[in-house]
C-alpha positions as CSV (number, residue, x, y, z in Angstrom):
1,X,0.3,0.0,0.2
2,X,1.8,3.0,-1.2
3,X,1.0,6.6,0.2
4,X,0.0,7.7,-3.2
5,X,-2.5,5.1,-2.8
6,X,-4.2,6.0,0.1
7,X,-6.9,9.1,0.8
8,X,-5.7,11.7,2.9
9,X,-7.4,14.2,5.1
10,X,-8.5,17.3,2.3
11,X,-8.8,14.8,-0.2
12,X,-12.1,14.9,-1.9
13,X,-13.9,11.4,-3.0
14,X,-16.2,11.8,-5.9
15,X,-19.0,9.2,-6.4
16,X,-21.2,9.0,-9.3
17,X,-24.1,6.7,-9.1
18,X,-27.4,6.4,-11.4
19,X,-29.4,8.9,-9.4
20,X,-26.3,12.2,-9.4
21,X,-22.9,12.9,-8.5
22,X,-21.8,13.4,-4.9
23,X,-18.8,15.2,-3.3
24,X,-17.3,14.2,0.3
25,X,-14.4,16.2,1.7
26,X,-12.4,13.9,3.6
27,X,-11.9,15.1,7.2
28,X,-10.9,12.4,8.9
29,X,-8.3,9.1,8.4
30,X,-7.9,5.8,10.4
31,X,-5.3,3.0,9.5
32,X,-7.4,1.5,6.7
33,X,-10.7,4.1,6.7
34,X,-11.8,7.5,5.4
35,X,-14.5,9.4,6.7
36,X,-16.6,12.6,5.6
37,X,-18.5,14.2,8.0
38,X,-21.6,16.4,6.7
39,X,-21.9,20.0,8.1
40,X,-25.3,20.3,8.4
41,X,-26.0,17.3,10.8
42,X,-22.5,16.1,11.8
43,X,-23.2,12.6,10.0
44,X,-20.5,10.8,8.8
45,X,-19.6,8.6,5.7
46,X,-17.3,5.8,6.2
47,X,-15.0,4.8,2.9
48,X,-11.9,2.2,2.6
49,X,-8.9,4.5,2.8
50,X,-7.3,2.6,-0.3
51,X,-7.9,4.1,-3.7
52,X,-9.6,1.3,-5.7
53,X,-13.0,0.5,-7.6
54,X,-15.1,-0.3,-4.8
55,X,-14.4,2.1,-1.9
56,X,-17.5,1.3,-0.2
57,X,-17.4,0.4,3.6
58,X,-19.1,-2.2,4.4
59,X,-17.9,-3.5,0.9
60,X,-21.0,-3.7,-1.8
61,X,-20.7,-6.6,-3.7
62,X,-22.9,-5.9,-6.8
63,X,-22.0,-2.0,-6.5
64,X,-22.1,0.2,-9.7
65,X,-20.6,3.2,-8.2
66,X,-17.6,4.9,-9.9
67,X,-15.5,6.7,-7.1
68,X,-12.9,9.2,-8.3
69,X,-10.6,11.1,-6.3
70,X,-9.4,14.8,-6.1
71,X,-6.1,15.0,-4.5
72,X,-5.1,18.0,-2.6
């Protein structure tokens, strides 16, 4: 696991689904997970920290979501 293949605080995770595109600014990271806290109510989204095709947590076997990362 190289450092360039991990999400860091400040990176933006962009997800694209059939319902639209959403941007999640990464606000906290652990050893294996990245968290994005929603400002309106404090809800925290969780993603895998390693950049890959399926970054959902918990893992979804038949996910059609596309993940892109904007590095800061």
